[in-house]
C-alpha positions in Angstrom: 0.0 -0.1 0.2 3.1 2.3 0.7 4.3 1.6 -2.6 1.0 2.5 -4.3 0.8 5.9 -2.3 4.4 7.1 -3.2 3.5 6.1 -6.8 0.5 8.1 -6.9 2.4 11.1 -5.2 4.9 10.8 -7.8 2.6 10.9 -10.6 0.7 13.8 -9.1 4.1 15.8 -8.8 5.1 15.1 -12.5 1.6 15.9 -13.9 2.0 19.2 -12.0 5.6 20.1 -13.0 5.3 18.8 -16.7 1.8 19.5 -17.3 1.6 23.3 -15.8 4.7 24.5 -14.5 7.2 23.5 -17.2 4.5 24.9 -20.2 4.2 28.0 -18.1 7.7 28.7 -18.0 8.5 28.0 -21.4 5.5 30.2 -22.6 6.7 32.9 -20.6 10.2 32.9 -21.9 9.1 32.7 -25.3 6.8 35.9 -25.0 9.6 37.9 -23.2 12.7 36.4 -25.4 11.0 35.8 -28.7 7.7 37.6 -28.6 7.1 38.1 -32.4 7.8 34.6 -33.4 6.0 33.0 -30.6 2.9 35.2 -31.7 2.9 33.8 -35.2 5.4 36.4 -37.0 2.2 38.4 -37.9 2.8 41.8 -40.3 0.8 44.4 -39.3 -0.2 47.6 -41.4 -1.6 50.6 -40.0 -2.0 48.8 -36.5 -4.1 45.8 -38.3 -2.8 42.4 -38.8 -2.6 41.6 -42.6 -1.0 38.2 -42.5 1.9 36.2 -41.5 5.3 35.8 -42.7 5.0 31.9 -42.1 1.7 31.3 -43.6 1.0 31.5 -47.4 -1.9 33.4 -48.7 -3.7 33.3 -51.8 -2.9 36.2 -54.1 -5.0 35.8 -57.5 -5.0 39.7 -58.9 -2.5 40.0 -62.0 -0.9 43.1 -60.0 0.5 40.8 -57.2 3.0 38.0 -56.9 1.4 34.7 -56.7 2.4 32.0 -54.1 2.4 28.5 -54.5 -0.6 26.3 -55.4 -2.3 25.1 -52.2 -4.9 22.2 -51.6 -5.8 24.4 -48.4 -8.5 26.8 -48.5 -6.9 30.1 -47.3 -10.2 31.8 -46.3 -8.6 35.1 -47.4 -8.9 37.6 -50.0 -6.7 40.1 -51.5 -8.2 43.4 -49.8 -5.8 42.0 -47.0 -8.6 41.3 -44.7 -6.5 38.6 -43.7 -5.9 36.2 -40.8 -9.5 36.2 -39.4 -10.0 32.5 -39.9 -6.6 31.4 -40.6 -6.1 28.0 -42.6 -5.3 24.7 -41.4 -2.3 23.0 -42.7 -2.4 20.1 -45.4 -1.1 19.0 -48.8 -3.0 17.2 -51.3 -1.0 14.1 -50.7 -1.2 13.6 -54.5 1.6 11.0 -55.8 3.3 12.1 -59.2 1.3 9.5 -60.8 -1.8 10.9 -59.6 -3.9 11.7 -62.6 -5.7 14.7 -60.4 -2.2 16.2 -60.0 -1.3 15.7 -63.8 -4.5 17.6 -64.7 -3.9 20.2 -62.3 -0.4 21.0 -63.7 -1.5 20.7 -67.1 -4.4 23.0 -66.5 -2.0 25.8 -64.7 0.5 25.5 -67.6 -2.2 26.0 -70.1 -3.3 28.9 -68.3 -0.3 30.6 -67.2 2.6 29.8 -69.7 4.8 26.8 -70.7 7.9 27.9 -68.9 6.7 27.8 -65.4 9.1 26.6 -62.2 8.3 23.7 -60.2 7.0 25.8 -57.3 4.6 27.5 -59.6 2.5 24.6 -60.2 3.3 22.0 -57.2 2.1 22.7 -53.8 4.4 22.5 -50.8 4.0 19.6 -48.5 2.0 21.8 -45.5 0.0 23.5 -48.6 1.0 26.9 -46.6 4.2 27.6 -47.8 4.7 31.7 -47.8 7.8 31.6 -50.1 8.4 31.0 -53.8 11.7 30.8 -55.5 13.6 33.8 -57.3 13.0 32.3 -60.5 9.3 31.9 -60.0 9.2 35.4 -59.3 11.3 36.7 -62.2 8.5 35.0 -64.5 5.7 36.9 -62.8 7.6 40.6 -63.6 6.3 41.0 -66.8 2.6 40.3 -65.8 2.9 42.6 -62.7 4.7 45.5 -64.5 1.9 45.2 -67.3 -1.2 45.2 -64.7 0.5 48.1 -62.6 1.8 50.0 -65.4 5.3 50.3 -63.9 8.8 49.3 -65.2 10.0 45.8 -65.0 13.2 46.9 -63.5 11.1 48.4 -60.2 9.8 44.8 -59.7 13.0 43.4 -60.3 14.4 45.6 -57.5 11.9 44.4 -55.0 12.9 40.8 -55.7 16.4 41.5 -55.1 15.7 43.5 -52.2 13.6 40.5 -50.4 15.9 37.6 -51.5 16.8 35.0 -49.1 19.8 32.8 -49.6 19.6 29.2 -49.0 22.3 26.8 -49.1 20.3 23.6 -49.2 18.0 24.6 -52.0 17.0 27.6 -54.3 17.1 31.3 -53.2 13.3 32.3 -52.2 11.4 35.3 -51.7 8.4 35.9 -49.3 5.3 36.6 -51.2 3.3 38.8 -48.7 6.5 41.1 -48.1 6.9 41.6 -51.8 3.4 42.3 -52.2 3.3 44.9 -49.3 6.5 46.3 -51.1 4.5 46.9 -54.3 1.8 48.5 -52.8 4.3 50.9 -51.3 5.6 51.7 -54.9 4.6 55.4 -55.9 
């Protein structure tokens, strides 16, 4: 009986320690040391949350950079009333041999052109990738310049300003940051 009481006592102490005290300490430390990251790396404009640097958004207007396709319903619109009903993560789980994936890629190529990059026609594993390759961004410059009536060089400059180096993959850019920069062009 003594052994059972000690066992229950140990379970209770570990429950309090691991279930309450440790999470509170980690949460408090995260809020103090890394508050921007622990709150979702939210991007604000005029005091209003317009998105996150970590979650992709749906952009369909020709005057904006378009992100990767997604199997996830973003529940957002381009008027930047974003993040009210944030999306849940999830890929399409289509294999390369899946006819639905092949048809979607074929449709995108017919709609957007034959020389698209891989990330322009395939979704990321989570379906929420906020970044595109620099090559993908460069392929969108002509469309954006025409839609906005500005020089291609101005848009190329935005790409260069937001370019992130990646030693493991291709260099990339954040779509939300670039679209905000486009809106700030005079």
